[in-house]
C-alpha positions in Angstrom: 6.1 4.5 -7.7 3.5 1.9 -7.7 0.0 3.5 -7.7 -2.1 0.7 -9.1 -4.8 -1.1 -7.2 -6.1 -4.4 -8.4 -9.8 -5.1 -8.9 -9.3 -8.1 -6.7 -8.6 -5.8 -3.8 -12.3 -4.7 -3.8 -15.0 -6.6 -2.1 -17.1 -8.8 -4.5 -20.2 -6.6 -3.8 -18.4 -3.6 -5.3 -17.9 -5.6 -8.6 -21.5 -6.8 -9.0 -23.9 -5.5 -11.5 -24.1 -1.8 -11.3 -27.3 -0.7 -9.6 -29.5 2.2 -10.7 -28.5 5.7 -9.5 -30.3 6.6 -6.3 -30.4 2.9 -5.2 -28.9 2.4 -1.7 -26.5 -0.2 -3.2 -25.0 2.7 -5.3 -23.9 4.2 -2.0 -22.4 0.9 -0.9 -20.5 0.6 -4.2 -19.3 4.2 -3.9 -18.0 3.5 -0.4 -16.2 0.4 -1.5 -14.4 2.2 -4.3 -13.7 5.2 -1.9 -12.1 2.8 0.6 -9.8 1.7 -2.2 -9.0 5.3 -3.0 -8.3 5.9 0.7 -5.7 3.0 0.6 -4.0 4.8 -2.2 -4.1 8.1 -0.2 -2.5 6.4 2.8 0.2 5.0 0.6 0.9 8.5 -0.7 1.2 9.7 2.9 3.7 7.0 3.7 5.8 8.4 0.8 5.6 11.9 2.3 3.0 13.1 -0.2 -0.2 14.8 0.6 -2.6 11.9 1.1 -5.0 12.0 -1.9 -5.9 8.8 -3.8 -7.9 8.4 -7.0 -9.4 5.6 -9.0 -10.9 5.6 -12.5 -13.6 2.9 -12.7 -15.0 1.8 -16.1 -18.5 0.3 -16.5 -18.8 -2.4 -19.2 -22.0 -4.4 -19.5 -23.0 -3.5 -15.9 -19.7 -4.6 -14.5 -17.2 -2.1 -13.0 -13.5 -2.4 -13.3 -10.6 -0.2 -12.2 -8.7 1.1 -15.2 -6.6 3.7 -13.6 -5.4 4.6 -10.1 -3.0 7.0 -8.4 -1.8 8.7 -5.3 -0.3 12.2 -5.2 3.4 12.2 -6.2 4.3 15.8 -6.8 7.3 15.7 -4.5 8.6 12.4 -5.8 8.3 13.3 -9.4 9.1 17.0 -9.0 6.0 17.6 -11.1 3.3 20.1 -10.1 0.8 18.2 -12.2 1.3 14.8 -10.5 -2.0 14.9 -8.6 -3.7 11.6 -7.9 -6.5 12.4 -10.4 -4.1 13.2 -13.3 -2.1 10.0 -12.6 -5.3 7.9 -12.6 -6.5 9.6 -15.8 -3.2 9.0 -17.6 -3.3 5.3 -16.6 -6.9 4.9 -17.7 -6.3 6.6 -21.0 -3.3 4.3 -21.6 -5.1 1.2 -20.6 -8.1 2.0 -22.7 -6.1 3.5 -25.6 -8.3 6.5 -25.8 -8.6 10.0 -24.2 -12.4 10.1 -24.0 -13.5 8.3 -20.9 -17.2 8.6 -21.2 -18.0 5.3 -19.6 -15.7 5.9 -16.6 -16.2 7.4 -13.1 -13.5 9.0 -10.9 -13.3 8.3 -7.2 -11.1 10.7 -5.3 -10.6 11.3 -1.6 -10.4 15.1 -1.8 -12.5 17.4 -4.0 -10.5 18.1 -7.2 -8.7 21.3 -7.8 -9.2 23.5 -10.9 -6.5 21.7 -12.9 -7.9 18.3 -12.1 -11.5 19.4 -12.6 -10.6 20.8 -16.0 -8.9 17.5 -16.9 -12.0 15.6 -15.9 -14.1 17.7 -18.2 -11.6 17.3 -21.0 -11.5 13.5 -20.5 -15.4 13.4 -20.6 -15.5 11.5 -17.3 -19.1 10.5 -16.6 -19.2 11.0 -12.8 -17.0 12.3 -10.1 -17.3 10.9 -6.6 -15.3 12.7 -3.9 -14.7 12.3 -0.2 -14.1 15.6 1.6 -14.5 19.1 0.3 -11.5 21.3 -0.2 -12.1 24.9 1.1 -8.8 26.2 -0.3 -9.0 24.8 -3.9 -12.2 22.8 -4.4 -13.3 23.2 -8.0 -16.3 20.8 -8.1 -18.7 22.4 -5.5 -16.8 24.5 -3.0 -15.0 27.4 -4.7 -15.8 26.7 -8.3 -18.2 24.5 -10.2 -16.1 23.6 -13.2 -17.5 20.0 -13.6 -21.0 21.1 -14.1 -20.5 24.6 -15.6 -23.2 24.9 -18.4 -20.7 27.0 -20.5 -18.4 24.1 -21.0 -18.9 21.3 -23.6 -19.2 18.5 -21.0 -20.7 18.2 -17.5 -20.2 15.5 -15.0 -22.6 14.0 -12.5 -21.3 14.9 -9.0 -21.5 12.8 -5.8 -19.8 14.6 -2.9 -19.0 13.6 0.7 -18.6 9.8 0.3 -16.7 8.7 3.4 -15.9 12.4 4.0 -15.0 12.1 7.6 -12.4 9.3 6.9 -11.0 11.3 4.0 -10.7 14.5 6.1 -9.2 12.7 9.0 -6.4 11.3 6.9 -5.5 14.8 5.7 -5.8 16.3 9.2 -3.5 13.6 10.6 -1.0 14.0 7.9 -0.7 17.8 8.3 -0.7 17.6 12.1 2.3 15.3 11.9 4.1 17.8 9.6 3.7 20.7 12.1 
């Protein structure tokens, strides 16, 4: 299945010099990348998968580039680990030829589960930006705090609730159609 999203699909403003954290343009950049993740989630829904999309974005010299992307494909692959985040991490690791992704951020439409949160810690992702919270399996802020647990060897910066309503609506619509 095609899960890649091209940097050209993003608005030019999302690809500009990376602003300082806390700057209002960070929120704009996060929203632009989250819209791209939402497109991947919608594509997953069209394939009958739970609509979750993820992007790995690398920052090089102040420029941000997508190095991995994915949508859920557990059913298609018959693989319980084929979550959007894992697919995006594998693509990014392959593209960059390394497992440590310390200069990369993850954008994902749904708060990562324990498996994915653990993978983010292991990959040394710099920051996780997620859309809606997951009350049943959220392992970043809702049920567990794996990505900023001081007992672990790496902690991520966390930015929750980016386009949360749109992300939640996509999931609600999907599950409503399945009932």
